[in-house]
C-alpha positions as CSV (number, residue, x, y, z in Angstrom):
1,M,25.3,15.7,-83.9
2,K,21.5,16.1,-83.7
3,L,21.1,12.4,-82.8
4,A,23.6,12.8,-79.9
5,A,21.7,15.8,-78.6
6,L,18.4,13.9,-78.8
7,V,19.9,10.9,-76.9
8,I,21.2,13.2,-74.2
9,L,17.9,15.0,-73.9
10,A,16.1,11.7,-73.7
11,M,18.4,10.5,-70.9
12,V,17.9,13.7,-68.9
13,C,14.1,13.5,-69.3
14,A,14.2,9.8,-68.4
15,V,16.0,10.6,-65.1
16,L,13.6,13.4,-64.3
17,F,10.5,11.3,-64.8
18,V,11.6,8.1,-63.2
19,P,9.4,7.5,-60.2
20,V,11.1,7.7,-56.8
21,H,9.9,5.2,-54.2
22,A,12.4,5.9,-51.4
23,V,12.5,3.8,-48.3
24,I,12.9,5.0,-44.7
25,P,16.7,4.9,-44.3
26,V,16.9,3.6,-40.7
27,K,16.5,-0.2,-40.3
28,G,13.3,-1.0,-38.4
29,A,12.0,2.6,-38.4
30,D,8.4,3.4,-39.4
31,C,6.5,6.5,-40.1
32,N,6.1,7.3,-36.4
33,D,9.8,7.6,-35.7
34,W,10.0,11.3,-36.5
35,N,7.8,14.3,-36.0
36,A,6.4,15.2,-39.4
37,K,6.1,18.9,-38.3
38,T,9.9,19.2,-38.0
39,F,10.5,19.6,-41.8
40,W,10.8,23.4,-42.3
41,F,10.4,24.0,-38.5
42,E,11.7,27.3,-37.1
43,P,13.6,28.5,-35.2
44,W,16.2,25.8,-35.6
45,G,19.6,26.6,-34.2
46,S,22.1,28.4,-36.4
47,S,20.6,27.2,-39.6
48,G,17.3,29.0,-38.8
49,V,15.1,26.4,-40.4
50,H,15.2,22.6,-40.1
51,K,15.5,21.4,-43.7
52,G,15.0,17.7,-43.1
53,I,13.7,15.1,-40.7
54,D,15.3,13.5,-37.7
55,V,14.7,9.7,-37.5
56,F,15.3,8.6,-33.9
57,A,16.8,5.2,-33.2
58,P,19.3,3.7,-30.8
59,S,23.0,4.5,-31.6
60,G,24.4,1.9,-33.9
61,T,21.2,1.1,-35.7
62,P,21.9,0.5,-39.4
63,V,21.3,3.3,-41.9
64,M,20.7,2.3,-45.5
65,S,20.4,4.2,-48.8
66,A,16.8,5.5,-49.1
67,A,17.2,5.5,-52.9
68,G,19.9,4.2,-55.2
69,G,22.5,6.6,-56.6
70,L,26.1,7.8,-56.8
71,V,27.9,8.5,-53.6
72,L,29.3,12.0,-54.0
73,Y,30.7,12.5,-50.5
74,T,31.5,10.7,-47.3
75,G,33.3,12.4,-44.4
76,E,32.9,14.8,-41.6
77,I,31.6,18.4,-41.4
78,A,31.1,20.6,-38.4
79,K,27.2,20.6,-38.1
80,G,26.5,17.3,-39.7
81,G,29.3,15.3,-38.1
82,K,29.8,12.1,-40.1
83,V,27.8,12.5,-43.3
84,V,27.1,10.8,-46.6
85,A,25.7,12.5,-49.7
86,I,24.2,10.4,-52.5
87,L,23.0,11.7,-55.9
88,G,19.8,9.8,-56.7
89,P,17.0,9.8,-59.3
90,K,15.5,13.1,-60.5
91,W,18.8,14.9,-59.7
92,R,18.1,14.7,-56.0
93,L,20.8,14.8,-53.3
94,H,20.1,12.5,-50.3
95,Y,22.0,13.8,-47.3
96,Y,22.5,11.6,-44.2
97,A,24.0,13.2,-41.1
98,H,25.0,12.6,-37.5
99,L,26.2,9.0,-38.3
100,D,28.1,7.1,-35.6
101,E,30.0,5.2,-38.3
102,I,30.2,5.3,-42.1
103,A,30.2,1.9,-43.7
104,P,33.7,1.2,-45.2
105,D,32.4,0.3,-48.6
106,T,30.3,3.4,-49.1
107,S,31.5,4.6,-52.5
108,G,30.6,4.5,-56.1
109,W,27.1,3.4,-57.0
110,L,24.8,2.1,-54.3
111,T,21.4,0.5,-54.7
112,Q,18.4,1.2,-52.5
113,G,18.7,-0.4,-49.1
114,E,22.5,-0.8,-49.1
115,S,24.3,0.0,-45.8
116,I,25.8,3.4,-45.5
117,G,26.5,3.5,-41.8
118,T,24.9,3.6,-38.4
119,V,22.8,6.1,-36.4
120,G,24.7,8.3,-34.1
121,S,25.1,11.8,-32.5
122,T,28.0,13.4,-34.3
123,G,28.4,17.0,-35.3
124,N,26.0,19.4,-33.6
125,A,24.0,16.4,-32.3
126,I,26.6,15.6,-29.6
127,N,24.9,15.2,-26.2
128,K,21.5,14.7,-28.0
129,P,19.5,11.5,-28.5
130,A,20.9,9.4,-31.3
131,H,19.2,10.0,-34.7
132,L,19.7,10.3,-38.4
133,H,19.2,13.7,-40.0
134,Y,17.9,13.0,-43.5
135,S,17.4,15.7,-46.1
136,V,16.5,15.6,-49.8
137,M,17.6,18.4,-52.0
138,S,16.7,18.8,-55.7
139,L,19.5,20.2,-58.0
140,I,16.7,21.3,-60.3
141,P,14.5,24.0,-58.7
142,Y,10.8,23.6,-58.3
143,P,9.6,27.2,-58.5
144,W,6.0,26.3,-57.5
145,L,7.3,25.3,-54.0
146,F,8.6,28.9,-53.3
147,S,7.0,30.4,-50.2
148,T,7.1,33.5,-48.1
149,E,8.2,31.6,-45.0
150,T,11.6,32.2,-43.5
151,Q,14.1,31.1,-46.2
152,G,11.1,30.1,-48.3
153,W,13.0,30.5,-51.6
154,K,15.0,27.5,-50.5
155,K,11.9,25.3,-50.5
156,M,12.4,25.2,-54.3
157,F,15.3,22.9,-53.6
158,Y,14.6,21.2,-50.3
159,L,11.9,18.6,-50.5
160,D,10.1,17.0,-47.5
161,P,11.8,13.6,-47.1
162,A,8.8,12.0,-45.6
163,A,6.8,12.7,-48.8
164,Q,9.3,10.4,-50.6
165,F,8.4,7.3,-48.6
166,A,5.7,5.2,-50.2
167,Q,4.9,3.6,-46.9
168,C,4.0,7.0,-45.3
169,A,1.9,8.3,-48.2
170,N,-1.3,8.1,-46.1
171,R,0.2,9.6,-42.9
């Protein structure tokens, strides 16, 4: 029994300490295709604070998985429109919203760079320029990220997606 517990603990630790080198999830996009100041920008509609970044691109531009992981949800929700949620390394949930289309084979395990759909304007982005809303949420809280800003306690869970992209580290 002790061996099994040690194996499980080793697996959990390995997942937590695996480096994450996410890629920008919109094909052809670079570090200038979103405003870096929009993460945690307020006021932001009915959600109060914008908990992600919006990567702008023409409608129909391919969207790919920023990091590999297990697809937990594909479907439609009111604000996000057509969305995909993927559980990736370090127990982080990668959320892709406002998709025009969700790729038909978006299920199970995806590797980084696999197609998950196309950029669109669904949900509360109807009549707005086409873009991908991309958020990264940690299932394990980071208490040192807590702040006194509006909804600052949620910063323990929502991470700045742009900080995950290796190619934007010097931005």
